[in-house]
FITINU-185438 format. One record per residue: z, y, x of N, C-alpha, C in turn. Coordinates in steps of 0.1 Angstrom, whole numbers, plus 2048, in hexadecimal, padded with zeros to 3 digits. Layout:
<sites>
ZYXZYXZYX ...
</sites>
This chain:
<sites>
4ECC186184E9C1E6234F7C2961F 4FCC2D614507C37612512C2E618 513C22618521C19617521C19627 516C1662C516C1763B518C23642 515C2F63D518C3B642524C3A642 52BC3763853AC3D633543C3363C 53DC2763F547C1F64A546C22658 539C2965B53AC2D666540C3966A 544C4066254CC4E65E55AC4D661 55DC4065C56DC3B659572C37666 567C3166F566C2967B569C34685 562C40684560C4C68C56FC5068C 572C5567F57FC5C67E589C54682 58CC46681597C3E68A596C3E69B 58AC4069D58AC3E6AA58FC4F6AF 58BC596A858DC676AF59BC666AE 5A4C626A35B3C616A05B8C5A6AE 5B4C4E6B15B7C466BA5B4C4C6C6 5AAC546CA5ABC5A6D55B5C676D8 5B5C6E6CB5BEC7B6CC5CCC746CF 5D0C6A6CB5DFC656CB5E2C616D8 5D6C5D6DF5D6C566EC5D6C626F8 5D3C6D6F35D7C7A6FC5E6C806FA 5EFC7A6F25FCC806F2602C7A6FE 60EC82703618C7F70F61AC70710 61CC6C71B61FC5D71C630C5B71A 637C68719645C67712649C7370E 64DC7470164EC826FE65BC806F1 664C8D6F166FC8D6EB66DC956DD 670C926D166EC976C467AC966C2 67ECA46BC68BCA56B668ACA86A7 692CA56A0693CA568D69ECAC68A 69ACB46836A7CC067C6A6CBA66E 6B1CB866B6B4CB865B6BDCC1658 6C1CC464B6D0CCA6456D2CC3638 6CDCB56386D3CAF62E6D3CA2630 6DCC9E62A6DCC8F62A6DBC8361D 6CFC826196C8C7B60E6BEC7060F 6BAC6B6046B4C616066A5C6360B 6A0C6E602694C7560A696C78615 69EC7E61A69DC8262969AC73633 6A5C6A62C6A5C5C63469AC55635 694C5662A683C4C62967BC53630 67DC63631673C6863A674C65648 680C6A64C682C6465967CC5665F 681C4E65767CC3F65966EC4065B 666C48652657C46653654C4E65E 658C58662654C5E670655C5867B 666C5167A669C4768865EC3D688 65AC3667F651C2967F644C2E684 63FC3967C633C3C681630C4368D 636C4A693637C5169E635C456AC 640C3D6A9640C326AF633C2B6B5 627C2A6A761EC266A9614C2E6AE 612C3A6AC609C436B360FC486C1 61CC4A6C061EC4E6D262AC486D2 627C386DA632C2F6DC63CC326E7 63CC3B6ED646C406F764EC4B6EF 64CC506E6652C5D6E165FC576DC 668C616DF678C606DB67CC6B6D1 67FC656C8685C6C6B9691C6A6BB 695C796BB6A8C7C6BB6A9C896B5 6B5C876A86BAC926A56BFC9E6AC 6BDCAC6A66C3CB66AD6D0CB46B3 6D9CAC6AB6E8CAD6AF6EBCA46BA 6DEC9A6BE6E2C906CC6DAC996D8 6D3CA56D66D0CAF6DF6D7CB66E6 6D7CBB6F56DECC66F96DACD16F8 6E1CDD6F96DBCEA6F56CECEF6FF 6CECE970A6C1CF07136B8CE2712 6B7CD570B6AECD070B6A1CD4703 695CD4706689CD8700681CCE6FC 67DCC86F2676CBF6EC668CC16EE 65ECB96ED650CBB6EC64CCC26DE 653CBB6D4651CC06C565ECBF6BE 661CC76B366BCC76AA665CC269D 66CCBD69766ACB8688673CBE680 671CC0674679CC666A678CC165E 684CBC657681CBA64B68BCBE641 682CC763768ACD2632684CE0634 686CEB628684CF862B690CFD632 69CCFB6306A8D0163B6A6CFA647 6A3CEE64B6A3CEA657698CF165E 68ECF6659686CFF66068ED0C667 696D1365F69BD1C6656A5D1B671 6ACD0D66F6B7D0B6796AED03685 6A2CFD683699CFC691697D0769A 694D1169068FD1B696696D2369E 6A4D2669B6AED2C6A36AFD256AF 6AED176B06B1D0E6BB6A6D0D6C4 698D0C6BC68DD086C7684D146C2 684D1E6C7678D2B6C366DD276CC 66DD236D8660D216DC65AD136DD 65ED096D365BCFD6D3654CFD6C4 648CF06C8641CED6BD645CEA6B1 646CEF6A3650CE769B649CE568F 649CDC68B642CD268164DCD1673 648CD9668651CDA65D64ECCE653 655CC464D653CBD64065DCBD638 658CB962C660CB8623660CC461C 659CCD61D657CDD615652CDF60B 656CE460364ECEA5F2642CF35F5 647CFB5FE63ED085FC63DD0E60C 630D1160E62CD1261E62FD22621 636D2C617637D3861B642D37628 64BD30629654D31636650D2D642 644D2664463BD26650635D32655 634D3B64D62BD4664C634D53659 640D5165864AD5666164ED5366C 647D4A674649D4568063BD3E683 63AD4569162FD4169862DD3469B 637D2C6A1639D1F6A663AD1569E 63BD1869063AD0B682631D0B67D 62CD0067C621CFB67462BCF1669 621CEC662626CDE656620CDC64D 627CD264361ECC863B626CCE62A 61FCD5624623CDA615623CCD60D 630CC860662BCC05F8628CC75EE 61DCC35E8616CCB5E0609CC05D8 611CBF5CB608CB35C45FDCBB5BE 5EFCB75BB5E8CBC5B55E6CC45A8 5E0CCE5A55E4CD45995DFCCC590 5D1CC358F5D1CB85855DACB1583 5E0CAB58C5EBCA158B5F5CA9586 5F9CB1584606CB6581604CB9572 5F7CBE56E5F4CC25605F1CB3558 5EECAA55B5E9C9E5595F9C96553 601C9755C60EC9155D617C9A554 618CA755161DCAF549617CA953A 60BCA8538605CA352B60AC95526 608C8C531611C7F534620C8252C 629C86531635C8B530637C91523 630C9A51E632CA0516625CA550C 61FC9E507613C9C4FE60DCA44F4 61BCAA4EE618CB54E2619CC34E6 61ECC54F361DCD14FA60ECD5501 609CE24F95FDCE74FE5FDCF2504 60ACFA50260CD0750B612D07513 610D0651E619D0653061DD12532 62AD1453362DD1F53A62FD1D549 629D29550629D2A56262FD35564 63BD3656A644D4157163BD42580 636D4C58162FD4C592631D5E595 630D605A2631D6B5AA622D6F5AC 61BD795A960ED7A5AB60BD7B5BA 617D805C2611D815D1610D755D7 617D6A5D0617D5E5D8610D515D3 60CD575C5604D4A5BE5FDD4A5B1 5F6D585B65EAD5B5AA5E0D525AC 5DCD4F5B85D0D485B85D2D385B3 5DDD335B55E3D295AD5E3D2559F 5E4D335985E9D3458B5DBD32584 5D1D395905C6D3B5875BED2B586 5BFD235915BCD175925C3D0D587 5CFD105855D8D085785D1D0C56F 5D0D185695C8D1E55E5BBD1455B 5B0D145655A3D0E5655A6D01563 5ADCF456C5ADCEA5695B6CE755B 5BFCEF5565C4CEE5485BCCEC53B 5B4CF853E5A6CFA53359DCED531 59DCE453E595CD953C59ACCE534 5A9CCE5355B1CC352D5B5CC551D 5B2CD351D5B5CD550F5C4CDD50E 5C8CDF51B5D6CE851B5D4CF751B 5DECFF5185E0D0E51D5E9D14526 5E5D1652F5F2D1F53B5F5D2C539 601D2B53360BD3B52E60FD3F53E 608D4854560AD4F550615D5954D 620D56556627D6555562ED65561 628D7056762BD7857463AD7E576 640D7C58364DD7E58664AD83594 64BD9459564BD995A1657D9B5AA 660D995A666FD965A9677D8F5A6 681D8D5A968FD825A4693D8A594 693D97596698DA158B691DA157E 683D9A57F67CD9A57267AD8F56D 686D84573685D7656D68BD7455F 694D7D55B69AD7C54C690D7F544 687D8B54767FD8E53B672D8653E 66FD7E546664D75547667D69541 674D6454367AD58538677D5D529 679D69525676D6D518668D69516 65FD6D51C651D6E51A64CD5B519 655D54520652D4751E656D42511 662D4650C666D424FE660D474F6 657D534F864DD584EA641D4F4E7 63ED4D4F962FD474F6629D384FC 637D33502635D2250563DD19503 63BD0F501642D034FE649CF9506 646CFD51864BCF7521648D0152E 652CFE53764DCFF54464BCF9551 640CFC55763BCF556363FCFD56F 648CF657864CCFD580642CF9590 63ED06593638D065A363FD085AC 63FD065B5646D0C5C363FD1A5C7 64AD215C664AD315C7659D375CA 658D3E5D3666D435DC66AD4E5D7 660D545CB669D5F5C466FD5C5B7 669D515B066DD4B5A5677D425A3 675D375AD67FD2D5B0686D2D5BD 693D2D5BB69CD2E5C76AAD2D5C4 6B2D2B5CF6C0D275CA6C5D315C2 6C1D3E5C26C5D495B86C1D485AA 6B4D405A86AFD445996B0D36595 6B0D2C59B6B2D1D5936B9D1C58A 6C8D1E5896D2D1F5806CBD26573 6C5D2F5736C3D375686B6D33561 6AAD2C5686A0D265646A6D1C55A 6AFD125606B4D0855E6BBD0954F 6C3D145516CBD145456C1D19537 6B7D2353D6ADD2752D6A6D1952B 6A1D1153469BD065306A5CFD523 6B4CFC5296BACF25206BFCFB515 6C2D085146C6D125096B9D0F4FD 6B1D105036A2D154F869AD084F6 6A0CFD4FE69ACEF4FA68ACF04FC 68BCF850967ACF850E679CF051A 676CE251A673CDA52466DCE0534 675CDC53C66ECE154B66BCD6554 65ECD955A65ACCF56165DCD5570 668CCD575670CD2581664CCF58F 66BCD459B669CD25A7667CC95AB 677CC15AC679CB75B3685CB15AC 689CA35B3691C995B069FCA65AE 69FCAC5B66ABCB95B46AECBF5A6 6A1CC45A36A2CC85966A1CC358C 69ECB858E6A1CAD5806AECA757D 6B2CA95896C3CA45896CDCB157F 6C8CBA5836CCCC75806C8CCA570 6BFCC45696BCCC455F6ADCC3559 6A3CC7563692CC955F695CB8559 689CBB551686CAD549680CA6552 676CA8557670C9E56366CCA756F 666C9E57D660CA3585659C9958D 64EC9C594646C9159964EC905A6 64CC845AD651C815BA64CC7A5C3 64EC7A5CC649C725DC64DC695E2 645C635E7648C575F064DC5C5FC 65AC5F60065EC6760B65AC5F618 65DC5161A655C4A624646C51628 641C4D61E630C5162162FC5E623 63AC69621637C7762463BC78637 644C72638649C7064963DC6A652 639C6164862CC5A650620C64653 61EC6E648616C7764C61CC82658 625C8465462DC8E66162BC8866D 62EC7D66E62CC7567B61CC7767F 613C75675606C7667B5FEC82681 606C9067A607C9C67F610C9E68A 618C9868C620C99697618C946A5 614C876A160CC836AF601C886B2 5F9C916AC5F0C996AD5F5CA76B7 5FFCAC6B1605CB96B7609CB16C6 60ECA66C7613CA36D5605C9E6DF 5FBC9B6D75EEC9B6DD5E8CAA6E5 5EDCB16DF5E7CBF6E45DFCC56D9 5DDCC36CD5D4CC76C35DCCD16BC 5D6CDC6B95DACE86AD5DDCE36A2 5E5CE56985E5CE268B5E5CF2683 5DECF06785DCCFD6715EDD0066C 5ECD096665FAD0F662602D05658 5FAD03650601CF66465F6CEE643 5FACE26415F0CD76395F9CD262B 5EFCCC6225F6CC96135F8CBA616 604CB5613607CA7612602CA2608 5FAC9760A5F3C8D5FE5FDC815F7 5FBC7E5EF601C725E65FBC695DD 5F8C5D5DE5EEC585D35F6C4F5CE 605C515CE60FC475C6613C545B9 614C4B5AD617C535A0626C5059F 630C595A663EC565A8645C625A1 650C64594653C6C58D660C6C58C 669C74588679C76582679C79576 680C76570682C79560692C7A55E 699C845566A4C865526A6C85542 6A9C7653D6A9C735316B4C7A526 6C0C815326C8C8752A6C6C93524 6B7C9B52D6B2CA65266AACA251F 6A3C99520699C965166A3C94504 6ADC8F5056B4C8B4FA6B9C9A4F6 6BFC9F4FA6C4CAF4F86BACB94F3 6ACCB64F86A2CBB4EF69ACB54E5 6A0CAA4E4699CA24DB68BC9F4DA 689C994E9679C964ED67AC884EC 670C804E966DC724EC668C724F8 66FC68501666C6350E664C54509 656C4F50D652C40509656C3A515 659C2A50E662C22517659C20522 64CC22525641C1C52D646C2553A 64AC35535649C3D53D655C3E544 663C3953F670C3954066EC2A54D 668C1F54B669C1955265FC19562 657C2355F651C2656A652C30573 660C3856F664C4157666DC39586 669C4358F670C4059B67EC3E598 685C4A58F691C4B590696C50583 69CC4E57B69FC5456D6B0C5556F 6B0C6356A6BEC695666C3C66558 6CDC5C5556D1C5B5466E0C5F545 
</sites>
């Protein structure tokens, strides 16, 4: 009986989604805004174009560079945090859907912006940290209480269940970061980075990476860029899949549905990036199976 009810629920969900997409405009223009040209962005754009064409067949997806100053689309899709600001300057009265963002804080500043935040589950982050650094028990997390207190409480509770300890180090302003890093050195064996605009930004990244390198305290980074710069590893994403998720939400917005301020992206794939140069400098042993399973390895 449970199996039958589950099957009926799936069929009803599909029917609702199909009905929702059928309400979308017969012809719509969607403008994409990017500030970077890299593989992640290009794969996401591919996913957006392919899926949006299925959901709303007559949708025209064009770059902001290919639109005139007075042309107003039905929807704007941005890829990356900086692209949100660019889009807002040009399209202040058009719905904007932000993709490829690590933190939802930027969305709160604008009434017409919603988004999909890239966030791996807490359990997944801890289990991967345990797999890459099996001998580390005390994991340091730098965070600002005003942005991340609840998330830190979840981390501490989840870590306890798998025999790990979270060393919570609050950072109220960027000026407190040096003293916070000293607390990490005294009490933690690694750093697990979480998206927090006060702790991790363009202004603070170099200081955190240098601290990790000089003190041989491995850093689990936020993205591929962090690993390239010296973090030991980071969980990665299937960017085409992210683009497809973005297209699904875009189709709903085009159909007239209101989206909550932000949703969390999901990923069922175990993708990660490793920096073997960092591992070697810190005299860490990375198993061959981990190296072979990585989506990218910096050597």
